[in-house]
Every structure is written in structure tokens, then in C-alpha cells.
PDB file of N, CA, C and O in Angstrom:
ATOM      1  N   MET A   1       0.770   7.303  12.378  1.00  0.00           N
ATOM      2  CA  MET A   1      -0.476   7.457  11.674  1.00  0.00           C
ATOM      3  C   MET A   1      -1.184   8.746  12.123  1.00  0.00           C
ATOM      4  O   MET A   1      -1.715   9.489  11.298  1.00  0.00           O
ATOM      5  N   LEU A   2      -1.184   8.997  13.419  1.00  0.00           N
ATOM      6  CA  LEU A   2      -1.859  10.206  13.905  1.00  0.00           C
ATOM      7  C   LEU A   2      -1.236  11.470  13.333  1.00  0.00           C
ATOM      8  O   LEU A   2      -1.939  12.429  13.015  1.00  0.00           O
ATOM      9  N   ASP A   3       0.085  11.468  13.205  1.00  0.00           N
ATOM     10  CA  ASP A   3       0.752  12.634  12.612  1.00  0.00           C
ATOM     11  C   ASP A   3       0.308  12.844  11.176  1.00  0.00           C
ATOM     12  O   ASP A   3       0.161  13.981  10.729  1.00  0.00           O
ATOM     13  N   SER A   4       0.093  11.755  10.452  1.00  0.00           N
ATOM     14  CA  SER A   4      -0.373  11.854   9.073  1.00  0.00           C
ATOM     15  C   SER A   4      -1.781  12.458   9.021  1.00  0.00           C
ATOM     16  O   SER A   4      -2.073  13.296   8.167  1.00  0.00           O
ATOM     17  N   TYR A   5      -2.636  12.032   9.926  1.00  0.00           N
ATOM     18  CA  TYR A   5      -3.981  12.606   9.981  1.00  0.00           C
ATOM     19  C   TYR A   5      -3.931  14.083  10.345  1.00  0.00           C
ATOM     20  O   TYR A   5      -4.666  14.887   9.774  1.00  0.00           O
ATOM     21  N   LYS A   6      -3.078  14.443  11.283  1.00  0.00           N
ATOM     22  CA  LYS A   6      -2.937  15.851  11.667  1.00  0.00           C
ATOM     23  C   LYS A   6      -2.469  16.684  10.478  1.00  0.00           C
ATOM     24  O   LYS A   6      -2.908  17.818  10.285  1.00  0.00           O
ATOM     25  N   LYS A   7      -1.583  16.110   9.698  1.00  0.00           N
ATOM     26  CA  LYS A   7      -1.007  16.834   8.558  1.00  0.00           C
ATOM     27  C   LYS A   7      -2.006  17.018   7.412  1.00  0.00           C
ATOM     28  O   LYS A   7      -2.042  18.079   6.789  1.00  0.00           O
ATOM     29  N   TYR A   8      -2.817  15.994   7.131  1.00  0.00           N
ATOM     30  CA  TYR A   8      -3.661  16.022   5.938  1.00  0.00           C
ATOM     31  C   TYR A   8      -5.141  16.286   6.189  1.00  0.00           C
ATOM     32  O   TYR A   8      -5.913  16.395   5.237  1.00  0.00           O
ATOM     33  N   CYS A   9      -5.549  16.391   7.439  1.00  0.00           N
ATOM     34  CA  CYS A   9      -6.959  16.624   7.754  1.00  0.00           C
ATOM     35  C   CYS A   9      -7.131  17.993   8.399  1.00  0.00           C
ATOM     36  O   CYS A   9      -6.322  18.410   9.228  1.00  0.00           O
ATOM     37  N   LYS A  10      -8.185  18.678   8.010  1.00  0.00           N
ATOM     38  CA  LYS A  10      -8.398  20.043   8.477  1.00  0.00           C
ATOM     39  C   LYS A  10      -8.916  20.133   9.908  1.00  0.00           C
ATOM     40  O   LYS A  10      -8.653  21.111  10.608  1.00  0.00           O
ATOM     41  N   ASN A  11      -9.654  19.111  10.341  1.00  0.00           N
ATOM     42  CA  ASN A  11     -10.174  19.139  11.711  1.00  0.00           C
ATOM     43  C   ASN A  11     -10.319  17.721  12.246  1.00  0.00           C
ATOM     44  O   ASN A  11      -9.833  16.769  11.635  1.00  0.00           O
ATOM     45  N   ASP A  12     -10.986  17.580  13.386  1.00  0.00           N
ATOM     46  CA  ASP A  12     -11.088  16.262  14.005  1.00  0.00           C
ATOM     47  C   ASP A  12     -12.184  15.388  13.412  1.00  0.00           C
ATOM     48  O   ASP A  12     -12.441  14.294  13.916  1.00  0.00           O
ATOM     49  N   LYS A  13     -12.827  15.849  12.360  1.00  0.00           N
ATOM     50  CA  LYS A  13     -13.819  15.055  11.630  1.00  0.00           C
ATOM     51  C   LYS A  13     -13.443  15.055  10.146  1.00  0.00           C
ATOM     52  O   LYS A  13     -14.061  15.752   9.342  1.00  0.00           O
ATOM     53  N   PRO A  14     -12.429  14.271   9.794  1.00  0.00           N
ATOM     54  CA  PRO A  14     -11.935  14.298   8.406  1.00  0.00           C
ATOM     55  C   PRO A  14     -12.934  13.729   7.408  1.00  0.00           C
ATOM     56  O   PRO A  14     -13.744  12.859   7.726  1.00  0.00           O
ATOM     57  N   THR A  15     -12.847  14.245   6.210  1.00  0.00           N
ATOM     58  CA  THR A  15     -13.666  13.726   5.115  1.00  0.00           C
ATOM     59  C   THR A  15     -13.067  12.406   4.642  1.00  0.00           C
ATOM     60  O   THR A  15     -11.949  12.051   5.014  1.00  0.00           O
ATOM     61  N   ALA A  16     -13.812  11.694   3.828  1.00  0.00           N
ATOM     62  CA  ALA A  16     -13.302  10.440   3.267  1.00  0.00           C
ATOM     63  C   ALA A  16     -12.048  10.712   2.434  1.00  0.00           C
ATOM     64  O   ALA A  16     -11.090   9.940   2.477  1.00  0.00           O
ATOM     65  N   ALA A  17     -12.057  11.792   1.691  1.00  0.00           N
ATOM     66  CA  ALA A  17     -10.896  12.132   0.859  1.00  0.00           C
ATOM     67  C   ALA A  17      -9.675  12.437   1.726  1.00  0.00           C
ATOM     68  O   ALA A  17      -8.564  12.024   1.393  1.00  0.00           O
ATOM     69  N   GLU A  18      -9.869  13.155   2.836  1.00  0.00           N
ATOM     70  CA  GLU A  18      -8.755  13.452   3.729  1.00  0.00           C
ATOM     71  C   GLU A  18      -8.212  12.172   4.373  1.00  0.00           C
ATOM     72  O   GLU A  18      -7.000  12.016   4.523  1.00  0.00           O
ATOM     73  N   CYS A  19      -9.106  11.266   4.748  1.00  0.00           N
ATOM     74  CA  CYS A  19      -8.676   9.986   5.331  1.00  0.00           C
ATOM     75  C   CYS A  19      -7.841   9.198   4.327  1.00  0.00           C
ATOM     76  O   CYS A  19      -6.793   8.651   4.670  1.00  0.00           O
ATOM     77  N   ALA A  20      -8.311   9.145   3.096  1.00  0.00           N
ATOM     78  CA  ALA A  20      -7.580   8.422   2.056  1.00  0.00           C
ATOM     79  C   ALA A  20      -6.200   9.040   1.858  1.00  0.00           C
ATOM     80  O   ALA A  20      -5.202   8.328   1.753  1.00  0.00           O
ATOM     81  N   LYS A  21      -6.152  10.358   1.808  1.00  0.00           N
ATOM     82  CA  LYS A  21      -4.878  11.043   1.615  1.00  0.00           C
ATOM     83  C   LYS A  21      -3.930  10.786   2.790  1.00  0.00           C
ATOM     84  O   LYS A  21      -2.739  10.553   2.580  1.00  0.00           O
ATOM     85  N   ALA A  22      -4.436  10.824   4.002  1.00  0.00           N
ATOM     86  CA  ALA A  22      -3.611  10.573   5.192  1.00  0.00           C
ATOM     87  C   ALA A  22      -3.082   9.145   5.190  1.00  0.00           C
ATOM     88  O   ALA A  22      -1.907   8.918   5.481  1.00  0.00           O
ATOM     89  N   GLU A  23      -3.943   8.175   4.863  1.00  0.00           N
ATOM     90  CA  GLU A  23      -3.541   6.765   4.862  1.00  0.00           C
ATOM     91  C   GLU A  23      -2.500   6.475   3.782  1.00  0.00           C
ATOM     92  O   GLU A  23      -1.495   5.812   4.039  1.00  0.00           O
ATOM     93  N   VAL A  24      -2.747   6.973   2.589  1.00  0.00           N
ATOM     94  CA  VAL A  24      -1.830   6.725   1.476  1.00  0.00           C
ATOM     95  C   VAL A  24      -0.477   7.371   1.746  1.00  0.00           C
ATOM     96  O   VAL A  24       0.566   6.753   1.529  1.00  0.00           O
ATOM     97  N   ASN A  25      -0.493   8.598   2.212  1.00  0.00           N
ATOM     98  CA  ASN A  25       0.768   9.284   2.467  1.00  0.00           C
ATOM     99  C   ASN A  25       1.537   8.659   3.627  1.00  0.00           C
ATOM    100  O   ASN A  25       2.768   8.675   3.622  1.00  0.00           O
ATOM    101  N   TYR A  26       0.845   8.117   4.607  1.00  0.00           N
ATOM    102  CA  TYR A  26       1.498   7.395   5.692  1.00  0.00           C
ATOM    103  C   TYR A  26       2.251   6.194   5.123  1.00  0.00           C
ATOM    104  O   TYR A  26       3.408   5.948   5.466  1.00  0.00           O
ATOM    105  N   MET A  27       1.574   5.455   4.251  1.00  0.00           N
ATOM    106  CA  MET A  27       2.193   4.273   3.645  1.00  0.00           C
ATOM    107  C   MET A  27       3.377   4.673   2.759  1.00  0.00           C
ATOM    108  O   MET A  27       4.428   4.033   2.801  1.00  0.00           O
ATOM    109  N   VAL A  28       3.211   5.702   1.979  1.00  0.00           N
ATOM    110  CA  VAL A  28       4.304   6.175   1.117  1.00  0.00           C
ATOM    111  C   VAL A  28       5.512   6.572   1.959  1.00  0.00           C
ATOM    112  O   VAL A  28       6.649   6.229   1.632  1.00  0.00           O
ATOM    113  N   ASP A  29       5.258   7.292   3.037  1.00  0.00           N
ATOM    114  CA  ASP A  29       6.370   7.696   3.915  1.00  0.00           C
ATOM    115  C   ASP A  29       7.093   6.479   4.478  1.00  0.00           C
ATOM    116  O   ASP A  29       8.322   6.474   4.547  1.00  0.00           O
ATOM    117  N   GLU A  30       6.350   5.443   4.882  1.00  0.00           N
ATOM    118  CA  GLU A  30       6.983   4.238   5.405  1.00  0.00           C
ATOM    119  C   GLU A  30       7.772   3.500   4.323  1.00  0.00           C
ATOM    120  O   GLU A  30       8.856   2.976   4.582  1.00  0.00           O
ATOM    121  N   LEU A  31       7.214   3.464   3.100  1.00  0.00           N
ATOM    122  CA  LEU A  31       7.900   2.767   2.013  1.00  0.00           C
ATOM    123  C   LEU A  31       9.124   3.542   1.518  1.00  0.00           C
ATOM    124  O   LEU A  31       9.989   2.977   0.849  1.00  0.00           O
ATOM    125  N   LYS A  32       9.195   4.809   1.842  1.00  0.00           N
ATOM    126  CA  LYS A  32      10.396   5.597   1.537  1.00  0.00           C
ATOM    127  C   LYS A  32      11.384   5.548   2.697  1.00  0.00           C
ATOM    128  O   LYS A  32      12.571   5.821   2.520  1.00  0.00           O
ATOM    129  N   GLY A  33      10.890   5.202   3.879  1.00  0.00           N
ATOM    130  CA  GLY A  33      11.712   5.197   5.081  1.00  0.00           C
ATOM    131  C   GLY A  33      12.129   3.797   5.489  1.00  0.00           C
ATOM    132  O   GLY A  33      12.857   3.117   4.766  1.00  0.00           O
ATOM    133  N   LYS A  34      11.659   3.374   6.656  1.00  0.00           N
ATOM    134  CA  LYS A  34      12.147   2.120   7.229  1.00  0.00           C
ATOM    135  C   LYS A  34      11.739   0.883   6.443  1.00  0.00           C
ATOM    136  O   LYS A  34      12.297  -0.192   6.662  1.00  0.00           O
ATOM    137  N   TYR A  35      10.783   1.010   5.536  1.00  0.00           N
ATOM    138  CA  TYR A  35      10.391  -0.127   4.695  1.00  0.00           C
ATOM    139  C   TYR A  35      10.804   0.070   3.235  1.00  0.00           C
ATOM    140  O   TYR A  35      10.197  -0.511   2.336  1.00  0.00           O
ATOM    141  N   ALA A  36      11.824   0.880   3.000  1.00  0.00           N
ATOM    142  CA  ALA A  36      12.281   1.159   1.633  1.00  0.00           C
ATOM    143  C   ALA A  36      12.696  -0.114   0.909  1.00  0.00           C
ATOM    144  O   ALA A  36      12.598  -0.187  -0.315  1.00  0.00           O
ATOM    145  N   SER A  37      13.154  -1.109   1.641  1.00  0.00           N
ATOM    146  CA  SER A  37      13.585  -2.366   1.010  1.00  0.00           C
ATOM    147  C   SER A  37      12.416  -3.082   0.327  1.00  0.00           C
ATOM    148  O   SER A  37      12.619  -3.836  -0.624  1.00  0.00           O
ATOM    149  N   VAL A  38      11.207  -2.849   0.810  1.00  0.00           N
ATOM    150  CA  VAL A  38      10.023  -3.488   0.213  1.00  0.00           C
ATOM    151  C   VAL A  38       9.806  -2.947  -1.198  1.00  0.00           C
ATOM    152  O   VAL A  38       9.619  -3.713  -2.144  1.00  0.00           O
ATOM    153  N   TYR A  39       9.832  -1.623  -1.330  1.00  0.00           N
ATOM    154  CA  TYR A  39       9.670  -1.011  -2.651  1.00  0.00           C
ATOM    155  C   TYR A  39      10.830  -1.402  -3.562  1.00  0.00           C
ATOM    156  O   TYR A  39      10.624  -1.705  -4.737  1.00  0.00           O
ATOM    157  N   LYS A  40      12.034  -1.396  -3.027  1.00  0.00           N
ATOM    158  CA  LYS A  40      13.212  -1.740  -3.836  1.00  0.00           C
ATOM    159  C   LYS A  40      13.136  -3.181  -4.343  1.00  0.00           C
ATOM    160  O   LYS A  40      13.556  -3.476  -5.462  1.00  0.00           O
ATOM    161  N   GLU A  41      12.600  -4.073  -3.513  1.00  0.00           N
ATOM    162  CA  GLU A  41      12.463  -5.468  -3.948  1.00  0.00           C
ATOM    163  C   GLU A  41      11.554  -5.561  -5.165  1.00  0.00           C
ATOM    164  O   GLU A  41      11.868  -6.269  -6.122  1.00  0.00           O
ATOM    165  N   TRP A  42      10.420  -4.846  -5.133  1.00  0.00           N
ATOM    166  CA  TRP A  42       9.506  -4.872  -6.286  1.00  0.00           C
ATOM    167  C   TRP A  42      10.162  -4.182  -7.477  1.00  0.00           C
ATOM    168  O   TRP A  42      10.118  -4.693  -8.596  1.00  0.00           O
ATOM    169  N   LYS A  43      10.768  -3.029  -7.240  1.00  0.00           N
ATOM    170  CA  LYS A  43      11.393  -2.261  -8.318  1.00  0.00           C
ATOM    171  C   LYS A  43      12.489  -3.056  -9.006  1.00  0.00           C
ATOM    172  O   LYS A  43      12.657  -2.950 -10.221  1.00  0.00           O
ATOM    173  N   ASN A  44      13.238  -3.851  -8.252  1.00  0.00           N
ATOM    174  CA  ASN A  44      14.344  -4.622  -8.812  1.00  0.00           C
ATOM    175  C   ASN A  44      13.916  -5.990  -9.342  1.00  0.00           C
ATOM    176  O   ASN A  44      14.728  -6.715  -9.916  1.00  0.00           O
ATOM    177  N   SER A  45      12.662  -6.339  -9.155  1.00  0.00           N
ATOM    178  CA  SER A  45      12.194  -7.641  -9.645  1.00  0.00           C
ATOM    179  C   SER A  45      11.924  -7.574 -11.149  1.00  0.00           C
ATOM    180  O   SER A  45      11.710  -6.495 -11.702  1.00  0.00           O
ATOM    181  N   LYS A  46      11.937  -8.711 -11.787  1.00  0.00           N
ATOM    182  CA  LYS A  46      11.623  -8.768 -13.216  1.00  0.00           C
ATOM    183  C   LYS A  46      10.128  -8.584 -13.445  1.00  0.00           C
ATOM    184  O   LYS A  46       9.715  -8.121 -14.508  1.00  0.00           O
ATOM    185  N   ASP A  47       9.321  -8.942 -12.460  1.00  0.00           N
ATOM    186  CA  ASP A  47       7.861  -8.878 -12.554  1.00  0.00           C
ATOM    187  C   ASP A  47       7.368  -7.562 -11.954  1.00  0.00           C
ATOM    188  O   ASP A  47       7.263  -7.433 -10.734  1.00  0.00           O
ATOM    189  N   LYS A  48       7.069  -6.595 -12.806  1.00  0.00           N
ATOM    190  CA  LYS A  48       6.622  -5.277 -12.361  1.00  0.00           C
ATOM    191  C   LYS A  48       5.093  -5.172 -12.316  1.00  0.00           C
ATOM    192  O   LYS A  48       4.544  -4.070 -12.341  1.00  0.00           O
ATOM    193  N   SER A  49       4.423  -6.296 -12.251  1.00  0.00           N
ATOM    194  CA  SER A  49       2.959  -6.301 -12.291  1.00  0.00           C
ATOM    195  C   SER A  49       2.347  -5.808 -10.984  1.00  0.00           C
ATOM    196  O   SER A  49       2.990  -5.806  -9.934  1.00  0.00           O
ATOM    197  N   ALA A  50       1.091  -5.393 -11.080  1.00  0.00           N
ATOM    198  CA  ALA A  50       0.330  -5.013  -9.889  1.00  0.00           C
ATOM    199  C   ALA A  50       0.190  -6.210  -8.960  1.00  0.00           C
ATOM    200  O   ALA A  50       0.219  -6.061  -7.738  1.00  0.00           O
ATOM    201  N   GLU A  51       0.037  -7.395  -9.538  1.00  0.00           N
ATOM    202  CA  GLU A  51      -0.094  -8.606  -8.724  1.00  0.00           C
ATOM    203  C   GLU A  51       1.154  -8.828  -7.868  1.00  0.00           C
ATOM    204  O   GLU A  51       1.048  -9.124  -6.678  1.00  0.00           O
ATOM    205  N   ASN A  52       2.312  -8.687  -8.462  1.00  0.00           N
ATOM    206  CA  ASN A  52       3.557  -8.883  -7.723  1.00  0.00           C
ATOM    207  C   ASN A  52       3.715  -7.805  -6.650  1.00  0.00           C
ATOM    208  O   ASN A  52       4.155  -8.091  -5.536  1.00  0.00           O
ATOM    209  N   ALA A  53       3.358  -6.587  -6.985  1.00  0.00           N
ATOM    210  CA  ALA A  53       3.437  -5.504  -5.992  1.00  0.00           C
ATOM    211  C   ALA A  53       2.523  -5.809  -4.807  1.00  0.00           C
ATOM    212  O   ALA A  53       2.932  -5.653  -3.657  1.00  0.00           O
ATOM    213  N   GLY A  54       1.291  -6.242  -5.077  1.00  0.00           N
ATOM    214  CA  GLY A  54       0.358  -6.580  -4.000  1.00  0.00           C
ATOM    215  C   GLY A  54       0.880  -7.706  -3.135  1.00  0.00           C
ATOM    216  O   GLY A  54       0.748  -7.669  -1.912  1.00  0.00           O
ATOM    217  N   SER A  55       1.463  -8.692  -3.753  1.00  0.00           N
ATOM    218  CA  SER A  55       2.006  -9.832  -3.015  1.00  0.00           C
ATOM    219  C   SER A  55       3.191  -9.421  -2.144  1.00  0.00           C
ATOM    220  O   SER A  55       3.268  -9.809  -0.978  1.00  0.00           O
ATOM    221  N   ILE A  56       4.103  -8.645  -2.696  1.00  0.00           N
ATOM    222  CA  ILE A  56       5.283  -8.204  -1.945  1.00  0.00           C
ATOM    223  C   ILE A  56       4.874  -7.305  -0.780  1.00  0.00           C
ATOM    224  O   ILE A  56       5.384  -7.456   0.330  1.00  0.00           O
ATOM    225  N   ILE A  57       3.965  -6.379  -1.028  1.00  0.00           N
ATOM    226  CA  ILE A  57       3.502  -5.485   0.043  1.00  0.00           C
ATOM    227  C   ILE A  57       2.892  -6.311   1.170  1.00  0.00           C
ATOM    228  O   ILE A  57       3.130  -6.033   2.346  1.00  0.00           O
ATOM    229  N   CYS A  58       2.121  -7.309   0.820  1.00  0.00           N
ATOM    230  CA  CYS A  58       1.486  -8.156   1.825  1.00  0.00           C
ATOM    231  C   CYS A  58       2.521  -8.931   2.624  1.00  0.00           C
ATOM    232  O   CYS A  58       2.460  -8.966   3.853  1.00  0.00           O
ATOM    233  N   LYS A  59       3.458  -9.545   1.943  1.00  0.00           N
ATOM    234  CA  LYS A  59       4.441 -10.411   2.601  1.00  0.00           C
ATOM    235  C   LYS A  59       5.511  -9.647   3.381  1.00  0.00           C
ATOM    236  O   LYS A  59       5.981 -10.126   4.413  1.00  0.00           O
ATOM    237  N   LYS A  60       5.896  -8.475   2.903  1.00  0.00           N
ATOM    238  CA  LYS A  60       7.043  -7.784   3.486  1.00  0.00           C
ATOM    239  C   LYS A  60       6.689  -6.517   4.276  1.00  0.00           C
ATOM    240  O   LYS A  60       7.503  -6.021   5.055  1.00  0.00           O
ATOM    241  N   TYR A  61       5.469  -5.993   4.070  1.00  0.00           N
ATOM    242  CA  TYR A  61       5.093  -4.739   4.731  1.00  0.00           C
ATOM    243  C   TYR A  61       3.932  -4.956   5.700  1.00  0.00           C
ATOM    244  O   TYR A  61       4.025  -4.593   6.873  1.00  0.00           O
ATOM    245  N   GLU A  62       2.856  -5.539   5.221  1.00  0.00           N
ATOM    246  CA  GLU A  62       1.680  -5.719   6.082  1.00  0.00           C
ATOM    247  C   GLU A  62       1.821  -6.943   6.997  1.00  0.00           C
ATOM    248  O   GLU A  62       1.504  -6.870   8.184  1.00  0.00           O
ATOM    249  N   VAL A  63       2.289  -8.044   6.453  1.00  0.00           N
ATOM    250  CA  VAL A  63       2.521  -9.309   7.145  1.00  0.00           C
ATOM    251  C   VAL A  63       1.325  -9.722   8.024  1.00  0.00           C
ATOM    252  O   VAL A  63       1.442  -9.794   9.247  1.00  0.00           O
ATOM    253  N   PRO A  64       0.181  -9.989   7.386  1.00  0.00           N
ATOM    254  CA  PRO A  64      -0.992 -10.422   8.145  1.00  0.00           C
ATOM    255  C   PRO A  64      -0.889 -11.891   8.552  1.00  0.00           C
ATOM    256  O   PRO A  64      -0.008 -12.620   8.097  1.00  0.00           O
ATOM    257  N   ALA A  65      -1.805 -12.300   9.414  1.00  0.00           N
ATOM    258  CA  ALA A  65      -1.911 -13.728   9.715  1.00  0.00           C
ATOM    259  C   ALA A  65      -2.262 -14.425   8.405  1.00  0.00           C
ATOM    260  O   ALA A  65      -2.895 -13.822   7.538  1.00  0.00           O
ATOM    261  N   ASP A  66      -1.871 -15.656   8.251  1.00  0.00           N
ATOM    262  CA  ASP A  66      -2.143 -16.418   7.026  1.00  0.00           C
ATOM    263  C   ASP A  66      -1.565 -15.684   5.807  1.00  0.00           C
ATOM    264  O   ASP A  66      -2.244 -15.488   4.799  1.00  0.00           O
ATOM    265  N   THR A  67      -0.320 -15.295   5.927  1.00  0.00           N
ATOM    266  CA  THR A  67       0.341 -14.451   4.931  1.00  0.00           C
ATOM    267  C   THR A  67       0.279 -15.002   3.517  1.00  0.00           C
ATOM    268  O   THR A  67      -0.021 -14.253   2.586  1.00  0.00           O
ATOM    269  N   GLU A  68       0.549 -16.277   3.327  1.00  0.00           N
ATOM    270  CA  GLU A  68       0.593 -16.826   1.960  1.00  0.00           C
ATOM    271  C   GLU A  68      -0.756 -16.715   1.256  1.00  0.00           C
ATOM    272  O   GLU A  68      -0.818 -16.290   0.103  1.00  0.00           O
ATOM    273  N   ASN A  69      -1.832 -17.092   1.937  1.00  0.00           N
ATOM    274  CA  ASN A  69      -3.152 -16.986   1.307  1.00  0.00           C
ATOM    275  C   ASN A  69      -3.555 -15.536   1.112  1.00  0.00           C
ATOM    276  O   ASN A  69      -4.140 -15.182   0.089  1.00  0.00           O
ATOM    277  N   GLN A  70      -3.246 -14.700   2.086  1.00  0.00           N
ATOM    278  CA  GLN A  70      -3.561 -13.280   1.958  1.00  0.00           C
ATOM    279  C   GLN A  70      -2.772 -12.642   0.817  1.00  0.00           C
ATOM    280  O   GLN A  70      -3.296 -11.779   0.113  1.00  0.00           O
ATOM    281  N   ALA A  71      -1.527 -13.055   0.627  1.00  0.00           N
ATOM    282  CA  ALA A  71      -0.710 -12.511  -0.465  1.00  0.00           C
ATOM    283  C   ALA A  71      -1.341 -12.841  -1.814  1.00  0.00           C
ATOM    284  O   ALA A  71      -1.357 -11.998  -2.711  1.00  0.00           O
ATOM    285  N   LYS A  72      -1.857 -14.052  -1.965  1.00  0.00           N
ATOM    286  CA  LYS A  72      -2.532 -14.434  -3.221  1.00  0.00           C
ATOM    287  C   LYS A  72      -3.787 -13.604  -3.431  1.00  0.00           C
ATOM    288  O   LYS A  72      -4.042 -13.128  -4.537  1.00  0.00           O
ATOM    289  N   LEU A  73      -4.572 -13.428  -2.373  1.00  0.00           N
ATOM    290  CA  LEU A  73      -5.801 -12.642  -2.457  1.00  0.00           C
ATOM    291  C   LEU A  73      -5.495 -11.188  -2.780  1.00  0.00           C
ATOM    292  O   LEU A  73      -6.150 -10.587  -3.631  1.00  0.00           O
ATOM    293  N   ARG A  74      -4.515 -10.628  -2.113  1.00  0.00           N
ATOM    294  CA  ARG A  74      -4.169  -9.220  -2.340  1.00  0.00           C
ATOM    295  C   ARG A  74      -3.535  -9.012  -3.712  1.00  0.00           C
ATOM    296  O   ARG A  74      -3.685  -7.944  -4.306  1.00  0.00           O
ATOM    297  N   ALA A  75      -2.845  -9.996  -4.208  1.00  0.00           N
ATOM    298  CA  ALA A  75      -2.307  -9.907  -5.566  1.00  0.00           C
ATOM    299  C   ALA A  75      -3.448  -9.821  -6.572  1.00  0.00           C
ATOM    300  O   ALA A  75      -3.403  -9.013  -7.499  1.00  0.00           O
ATOM    301  N   LYS A  76      -4.463 -10.649  -6.390  1.00  0.00           N
ATOM    302  CA  LYS A  76      -5.633 -10.603  -7.285  1.00  0.00           C
ATOM    303  C   LYS A  76      -6.345  -9.267  -7.167  1.00  0.00           C
ATOM    304  O   LYS A  76      -6.752  -8.686  -8.173  1.00  0.00           O
ATOM    305  N   ASN A  77      -6.496  -8.776  -5.942  1.00  0.00           N
ATOM    306  CA  ASN A  77      -7.158  -7.488  -5.738  1.00  0.00           C
ATOM    307  C   ASN A  77      -6.363  -6.348  -6.363  1.00  0.00           C
ATOM    308  O   ASN A  77      -6.948  -5.426  -6.932  1.00  0.00           O
ATOM    309  N   ALA A  78      -5.049  -6.398  -6.264  1.00  0.00           N
ATOM    310  CA  ALA A  78      -4.203  -5.363  -6.872  1.00  0.00           C
ATOM    311  C   ALA A  78      -4.394  -5.338  -8.378  1.00  0.00           C
ATOM    312  O   ALA A  78      -4.446  -4.264  -8.978  1.00  0.00           O
ATOM    313  N   LEU A  79      -4.499  -6.509  -8.997  1.00  0.00           N
ATOM    314  CA  LEU A  79      -4.724  -6.575 -10.437  1.00  0.00           C
ATOM    315  C   LEU A  79      -6.087  -5.996 -10.788  1.00  0.00           C
ATOM    316  O   LEU A  79      -6.212  -5.257 -11.765  1.00  0.00           O
ATOM    317  N   ARG A  80      -7.099  -6.319 -10.012  1.00  0.00           N
ATOM    318  CA  ARG A  80      -8.446  -5.766 -10.265  1.00  0.00           C
ATOM    319  C   ARG A  80      -8.433  -4.242 -10.183  1.00  0.00           C
ATOM    320  O   ARG A  80      -8.995  -3.563 -11.043  1.00  0.00           O
ATOM    321  N   ILE A  81      -7.793  -3.712  -9.150  1.00  0.00           N
ATOM    322  CA  ILE A  81      -7.721  -2.258  -8.988  1.00  0.00           C
ATOM    323  C   ILE A  81      -6.952  -1.635 -10.143  1.00  0.00           C
ATOM    324  O   ILE A  81      -7.369  -0.611 -10.684  1.00  0.00           O
ATOM    325  N   TYR A  82      -5.852  -2.234 -10.519  1.00  0.00           N
ATOM    326  CA  TYR A  82      -5.048  -1.729 -11.639  1.00  0.00           C
ATOM    327  C   TYR A  82      -5.883  -1.707 -12.916  1.00  0.00           C
ATOM    328  O   TYR A  82      -5.841  -0.730 -13.664  1.00  0.00           O
ATOM    329  N   ASN A  83      -6.624  -2.750 -13.169  1.00  0.00           N
ATOM    330  CA  ASN A  83      -7.441  -2.819 -14.380  1.00  0.00           C
ATOM    331  C   ASN A  83      -8.536  -1.769 -14.389  1.00  0.00           C
ATOM    332  O   ASN A  83      -8.860  -1.238 -15.452  1.00  0.00           O
ATOM    333  N   VAL A  84      -9.114  -1.454 -13.244  1.00  0.00           N
ATOM    334  CA  VAL A  84     -10.115  -0.399 -13.162  1.00  0.00           C
ATOM    335  C   VAL A  84      -9.475   0.947 -13.415  1.00  0.00           C
ATOM    336  O   VAL A  84     -10.032   1.775 -14.136  1.00  0.00           O
ATOM    337  N   MET A  85      -8.306   1.178 -12.827  1.00  0.00           N
ATOM    338  CA  MET A  85      -7.644   2.476 -12.949  1.00  0.00           C
ATOM    339  C   MET A  85      -7.132   2.774 -14.348  1.00  0.00           C
ATOM    340  O   MET A  85      -7.045   3.940 -14.733  1.00  0.00           O
ATOM    341  N   LYS A  86      -6.795   1.757 -15.108  1.00  0.00           N
ATOM    342  CA  LYS A  86      -6.235   2.030 -16.444  1.00  0.00           C
ATOM    343  C   LYS A  86      -7.318   2.235 -17.495  1.00  0.00           C
ATOM    344  O   LYS A  86      -7.004   2.530 -18.648  1.00  0.00           O
ATOM    345  N   LYS A  87      -8.568   2.088 -17.128  1.00  0.00           N
ATOM    346  CA  LYS A  87      -9.674   2.311 -18.082  1.00  0.00           C
ATOM    347  C   LYS A  87      -9.875   3.762 -18.353  1.00  0.00           C
ATOM    348  O   LYS A  87     -10.758   4.129 -19.128  1.00  0.00           O
TER     349      LYS A  87
END
């Protein structure tokens, strides 16, 4: 994560936009690298919805405590974000 911040932030007081870019790119790098199977699972699934992506990311990448309930919550949140973005 620190390497991502070093790469995408201009100084030791990053802007909100730089933080977002560092965080997103860190996740993308992981999903292309050691967690590539997570993206492939969603890509190969019949359900290409934002909800399914949120659930898979939660269960296979983030793996929080109370995974099943969190996966349902994050699936709903992914759908909400998707609906806002497509407007």
C-alpha cells in the first residue's frame, strides 16, 4: 500500500483524489496479481452484476469478520454505486 501512495501521491500530504487513485490502483494491482482468481471467478460467472462482484470481492478478497452478512451488505452497496454511476 505504501508503494502505491508513493507512486500516486506528490508529497506526504496527499489530496483526496490522490488517496483514491492510490487505493484503487493498489486493489487493481492485487486483482491482477496474487488475487487474479477473484476477478476470474466473477468474469467467468453467469451473473455479471455489480451485486455479484461486490459479494465475490467481499468473500474472496477482503474476507471481513461476519463475511456472509458483510457480503450481502456490500452487494447492495455495489448496486447502489453502480446505479449512481450509470446516471
